[in-house]
C-alpha positions, 0 to 999 in steps of 0.5 A, a space after each residue: 500500500 502506497 502512502 501519499 507524500 502529503 501524509 505525515 506520520 504524526 497524524 497517523 492513527 496508530 490503532 489496531 482495527 480488528 484482528 490480523 485475519 479479520 481486520 474490521 472494528 466497530 466504533 461508536 463516536 460521540 461528540 458533545 460541547 465538552 468534546 466537540 472535535 475528532 482531530 485530523 488524522 489518517 490511517 491505512 483502513 477505510 471507514 463506513 459510517 452511519 450518523 445515528 444522532 445529531 449533525 456534524 461537519 466532516 472534513 475529508 481531504 480538505 473538502 467539507 461535508 455537512 452530515 446529519 442523522 441518517 447520512 452515510 459516509 465512506 472514507 477511502 484509505 489514506 485520506 486525512 479526515 476530521 469531524 466537528 460538532 455542528 450544533 449544540 446538540 450531542 452527536 453520535 455515529 456508528 463506524 466500521 473501520 476495515 482494511 481493504 485486504 479483508 476484501 482481497 485488496 492484497 490479491 492479484 485477481 480482477 477485483 483487486 486490480 480493477 477496483 480495490 487497488 485503484 480505490 486505495 491509490 485514489 485513482 477511483 473516486 467514490 462518493 464520500 457522503 450519501 444522503 437520503 436523496 441519493 439513488 443508492 441510499 436505500 440499498 446502502 442503508 439495508 447493507 449497513 443494517 445487515 452488516 451491523 446486525 451480523 457484527 453484533 450477533 456473530 452467528 456461525 459464518 458471519 465473517 463471510 457475510 460481512 465481507 459480502 456486505 462490504 463488497 456490496 457497499 463498494 459495488 453500490 458506490 462504484 456506480 457513482 464513481 469517477 476515474 480520477 480522484 482530483 485534479 490540480 485545479 481541484 486541489 487549488 480550490 481547496 485553499 480558497 478558504 485560506 486565501 479568502 481569509 487572507 484577503 479579509 485580514 490582509 492588513 493584520 498580523 497573520 500566522 501559519 498556525 492561524 491559517 493551518 487551523 482553517 484547514 484543520 492541519 498541523 502547521 507542517 502539513 499545511 505548508 507541505 500542502 501549500 508548497 506543492 501548489 504554490 512554489 516559492 518564487 523567490 520572495 527572500 527577506 521581503 516583508 510585504 505581500 504582493 498577494 495572499 500567496 506571498 503573504 503565506 510565504 512571508 509567515 512560513 516558519 519552515 523554509 528548511 522543510 522544502 
């Protein structure tokens, strides 16, 4: 499994999800006013989530998704993501974190080479948020309910059925996939919120920490992400900004990382 260059080890979630021969784990996530955030992180596994109560904002690879009760989310492996409580009401979700090897992602058959490996490598883009008006919503809800029931009851042979429902889930999502995860212009658009913030606060003192928080990134990862899209054009020691991009280069505290 290839790790994208933009991911940093400090943000990796080093938790064992399930067992070696059955790598899937169920989690109940709760957010409250006292604990309103799941911080930005990534892992090698995929996530399948049902929102059971409340509303939140998921940020997946810098794209924000507003989700509420009944919505389903799918997060591919190796993508940065976080969750933020949206309102004063408590939030709860049910999540299954699973490694693609559970479904045969490490084999050499046609399912792996044509579908699973491209998903892991982000060559196939599946929808991350499925709401009630999506054509696949009802079928995905039924698959999720069956998966959840089997996981809890663990009747004889339940492992086979869980694999089948996860594969069915991917099959349903594949019907609405695209063959390219993101373009360079898409990536540039993800920094729009940062550049707009700089435009609004141009005359004020700004820091990388402040700008990174807008993306829910560490300062290090924010600057790596920014550097990839806006290479330094030789500002040197200048203390003025010709543009929002120049402004970020002026406050960058990590020139030796690039």
